[in-house]
N, C-alpha and C positions, 0 to 999 in steps of 0.2 A: 742473593737474597735465598732466591729459591735455592739454590746449593745449601743454606746455611740450612735453612726449615728443613730440607726433605733428607739431607745426607746422603745425596748421591752417590758419592763414595764410600760409603759407610757399607749400605745397599748393594752396591758393587754393579750403579747403573747411570747413565749419565743424562742431562738433558735432550737429546734427541731422542734418546732410546727411550723415555716417560712420554713423549709427544708422541711418536711413531706407533707405541702400546694405547693412548686414549685413544687416536684415529682409527685401531684396530676393533678395540672394542666398539665404540661408536659406532662403525658400522654395521657390527653381527646384533646389535639394538634399537641400532636407527626408526626400525618397524614402527614400536611402540607407538609414538610419538602420528602417528596414521591411524594403527590401529585399534587403540584405547579408546580412543573417542569414536571412531564410529561402535563399539562395541556400549559404551556408556550412552552414547545419541539415541540409541533405539534403532538406528535406518535399517536394519537387517530386518524390521521386523515391516517396514512402509511404513513407521510413523516416527515422529517424536515425541509426542506427546506423553505428557506424564516423566519422559526422560531427560537424562542431561544434555545440556545445549551443544553441537557439534562443535563450535567454532571457538566457545567456552571451554571446550574439555581439552580441545587442540593445545591452547593456549597454559592454559592450567597444568596440563601433565609435562611440557617444556619447561616451566617455570618452576615444579616440582622435582623436578630429574635436577635441571639445574641446580639448584639449593639443597639435595639433598647429597648430589655428587660435593656440591662443595665443601658441609658437613666432612662428609669424609675425607675430600682431602686434608683438612684440616686439622679436624679434631682425630679421626686414623689415620695417621698419616705414616702410618707404615701397609697399608693398603692398597692393591689400586684398582679397587672396585668401583663398579658403574651401578648406579639406583634409579630404579625409574616403577610407575603403576606396574605391581604384579601381575604377571597373564595366568588367570584360574579366579584371583579375586575378583578382577575386574568383570568379568561374566559373573560370577556367584556375585557380586552385588547389582548388573544387570539384572538377570533373567532373573535369578533369587526372593535380592529382596524389594525391588524396584519393581523389574515384573509381578512376580509372585506374589508378594507379602502388598503390596501396593503403597510402599514407603516413595516419600517424594525425597526428591535429589537432596534437599536439605537432612530430611531425617536419616538418609542413607550416611549421609558424610558425617552423621555424629555419631551414628554405631564405629565407624572408622577413626573419625578422634578421638573416642573413648579405648578402641582395641591398642591406638598407634601408643596414648598414653601410659596402657596399663601395662605394654610391651616393654614404657621405658622405665616404669617401674621395679619391672619382674628385671630389667639389665642389670636394675643398680644392686641385686640383691644376687643370695645362694640361689634362692629359686631356681634359675636361672639354669645350672648344673643338674637341677637335683630335675627338673622336668626332663630334658633331652637324655640323661643317664637312663632315666625311668619309663620311659617309652618306648618298648621293642621295635627291634627295629625293619624288622617286616610290616607292623602296621604302618612304621614313617613311610616307607616304597609302597605298599599299597595305596595310602591314599597318595601319595605322589601319580601314580599310576590310574587311579581313580581321577585325580583333576586331568590327564590328561585325556582318558576318554571320554569324557565331559564335554574337552572342548572340543573334540575328533567331533563328534555331534553335532556340537551349535557350527560350527568350522564345514561341514560338509551339507549340514543346513542352509547354510550362507549362502554355499558355493551355488546351490538347485541339485547336487547330488545327489539327496535325497529330499523328501518330500513326504506329506501327512499322509493319513491312507485311516477310514474309518474303522476297518476290521485289523491290520495286523498293524495300525500304529505307525509306522512308518515303510518308504516304498522307494524305487528309483525314483527319482525327478527326471525333468529334460534334458537327457543328455545330447539331446541332438543342436539343444538351442548352442546359438555359437559364442558367446560370454562363457556360458557352462564347459565346453570345453575349453575357453582357451585359461579358463582357472585352474582346468586338471593339467593342463600342461604346466603352467605355472607350477605349482607342488612339485611336476617331473622334476624340472629346468634343478629349483630348489635344492630336490635332494640331489643331482647331478652334479649345482656347483658344489655343495658342504662336499660330495664325495671327491673332488677334484681340492677339496681345500683351498676352494676362493673364498676371503671373507666379503663378509658384506651379502650372502646369498641370498638372503628373505628380501634385502632393501633392494638387492638387482633385478630379482623374479618379480617385483610389485610393480616397480618401476617400468620395467621390460615390458613386461606385458599389459599394462597400464595402458601404456603407448602404443601397441598391437591394437587397442582395444580403440582409441580415438582417431587414429587415421582415416581419411575416408575411402577406405578398400573394402568395403565390406555392403555395397550395395545389394551385390547374386546374395544374402543370404535375405533380405528385408526387415532386418530385425535391424530396425533403423530408430534415432527417438526425434521426435517434431519434424520428421521431416529432412532430419542431420544425413548425412553417409557414416555416422559410425557409428558406433557398437555403443558411447559411451560418453558422455557431455566431457568436453572439456573446458574447467573454468577460469584457469589462467592459473598464473607461477606464484605472482608474489604479490603482497596487499598489504597493510596496517594489520599488527597483532588483533584477533578478534579481540571483546570484552572478554574480562572473567567475570562473568554473571552472578556465580554461584563464591565469589570471596566472600568467605567470612559466614556462610552460609551454614556451616556447622553450627555453630551456635547458637542458632534459629532454628533448626531439628529437635531442642530439646522441648520445646514450647508446647508440643504435643502430645505429652508424657511417652511415645509408643517407642522410646529408645531406649526407657531403663520398664518400659513394660518386658514378660516370660520371654514372648518370641524378640524383643531387641535382645536380653542380654545373651539369647541362644545367634543370635546374629553377632553380637561383639565377641565371645569365644571363639566361635566357629573364626572368625577372620582373625583374631588373636592366635588358634591355634594355627590357620594355616600360614601366618606370618612368621611366625615365632619358628616352627620348623623348616621354613622354606627358606630363611635367612639360614636358618645355624650349618642347614646342612649345602648352601651354597658357600659359605665362609668355608666351610673345611674343606671343599671341595677345593676352590683357590688358593687357601694353604700347603694344601697340600703339592701342588703345580707348583706355588712360590719357594718351598719351602722353611714354613712357617710352624711347621709342626716337630715340636721337638717331644719325642716320648710320646706321652698321650697328653699333651697340654699342643694346644695355638695358642702359640704369642700374640699378645696384644687383643684376642678377641673379646675381649670387655669391652676395649674403644670401638671396634665395629660395631658389636651389637649397638653400643650407645648411638652409636652415628647413625646405625640403620633405623634405628627406633623414633629418633629427633627427625629421621626424614619421613614417616611416616607421619608423624604429628603436623609438620611442617605440611605434605601433600593436603590434608584432610583440607587448612584450611584453606588452602589454595586452589580445590574443588574438584579434587581427584582422588581415587579409591587408593588402596594400601602403596603405599611405595616399600620395594624391597631390593637387595643385594641381586642380581643378574651372573646366573652362570654364567651368561656369555662374555663374563667379566677373565673368563680364564684366558678366552684368545689375545687377550691384551697381556699376560703374566707370559703367557707363552711366546710372545714377539719384546720380553726385555722388561717389561713396568712389573716395577718394584714397591713405590712409594707412592703415596696421595697424589703426586704432581700427575698422574696418571686419569683418576677422578678428575684434575681439577682441569684437565683439556676435555675429557667426555663429558662434565657440565658446562663447561665454553662453547661445544660443536652447537650442543644442544640449543641453545640461546640462539646461537647463528642462527638457528632454523625458526624463529616465531615468525616469520612473515608469510610460510608457506603456505597459510593455512588453505586458498584456493587450491591449489594442487594436492592437499589430503583431501578435500571434497568432491576431487574429481575421481580418483579412485572408484573401478569398478569394485561393488561388493564380493562380486565373484571370485575376484582375485585375491584382495582382505578377505577371504574364507581360506582361501590354499592355504594362505599363513599364517592362519590362527589353526589349519591344521597339521604344516607343518612344527609349528610349535608341542603340538599334542603328543607326534613322536617321539619330541626331545622327552618328556614327563611319560612318557609311556614306559620307556625303558630303561623304568626301573624297576621290571618285573622280575627281569636276569636277576638281582642280587637278594628277591625274597628267599627263603627257606624252605622249601618245595618236599624237603625230604622229609618237613616234620609238621603233617598236618592243624595241629592246633594253633600255629603260626602263619602257616598259609590261608587259612582257609578262611580268618578275619580280612587279612588281606585282601581276598579274593572280593567278600561282600564288600569291602568298603571301594573296590574299582565296578564292580557292576553295579551296586547301586548309587553312585552319584549319576553315571550319565540316564540311565532308567527313571529315576526318581524325580530328572532333574537338578537335582539339589547335592550341594556338597559338602554341608552341614548334615543332610537321614546319612549319609555314606561314611562321616567319622562318626555321629551317633550310633549309628548298626553295627560296626566294626569293635568301637570298643564296649558295647555291649556284649555282642558276640565273642570276644575276646573272655573278658569277666567270666562268663556264664560257663564256658567253655572248660576254665581253670578253675571255677570250684565245681565242676562235673565230673572233672578229671582229675580229682584229688591233687590239685595242685596250688591250690587257694594261697596257703604260707610262701610256696618263692615268688608270689606275684608282688611286685610294688605297689605299693598303697597311691600314686599316682595311677592305676588303672582306676583303679575302684573309685577315687576321687572325678575323674572326666567318665568313667562307665556313670555312674549316681546322675551328674549332672545331666549327661545323655536322657537319663531314660525320664527324667525332671522336661527336659525342653520338649518333650513329644508330651509330657503331659499337659502341660500348661500352651501347647502350641490349637 
């Protein structure tokens, strides 16, 4: 039956190849089930007050990921894509929306839901192609790199490599701390494993160095926990899945009025913008690897975009942040994945991990932070393709890159980059050659600052 639905022969693949491809992609993106609840729960700050519940988000992450993968499998059936809550977006919601704007988790999920619905509606219209084709490539790349720098400063703070300073704002952390050293080694090993083309390098690094932290071999450091003999507490491996206490809370978030305020609309636009271009970029990258690009067109991209946006809506209802297509899907494509069967396998493997919440809560934050810095590197490498010879193109990209980490806000970086781009085009006499989409986004950005 699966052979008939996914048409393996037509796509020059087999059932076994698709399973291997699904396992390969799963290993490269499995880190999200640990990292997403860690970021959204606020455990990096030493408190969970006001943030999401760790256990609930762990379960929500897996369920939302599985649902999104199943939608991609059976609707976008020619796409071997893995989907999960997006890195960068979850940090924006945790640090910017919940931590900075003081939204409740329910209110934050409401903005995610509206952004997902907006993405779904846009995916049904020609507006999608107009927006994708209108935004300059340098801005897209600069925003992607900026998100990477934003993730890097968060990750380094979580690791303890970077600390606060009253004058210089940031300073070197306690690098003599054994857990900080373990986190640094974990980061190095993740990079080395990637260089050696080892699949699942992030999850190997996280689990491998967490095991070292759990072992009773660190007495000489004095860095024990509650009289124990290890650097980190081991809470076990398996238990019943934690309750998704946030199920349907997205609907409750509308009752406060924050969601449709000026600040809320800015959040919705930022979530939509990041998800839209991240999805477009990921799908284009995967399409290039899998041979789905014919001329200037990508085959069946409409189905993939719709499946992605539907996954975002489902994810908001499940209790997690924006679900998006993962660029790690390219690993599965290189392993031979060519159909939605790959997505189906990814979804099933995530569901099988539902009971591992105790393991997730056992991971030291310093090692989780190392994984976040590694992911940041993947984002920052976007800078290589920026049009550096044209300062009118590169300067706004750099503004986006440096503003995001320095203002601790992805939305500020996007807004300032578009405003700068529009002003540069006007003052350099190139306004007539600039897409109307730039003016629309620039005006919306100015309005977002005015009402903030």
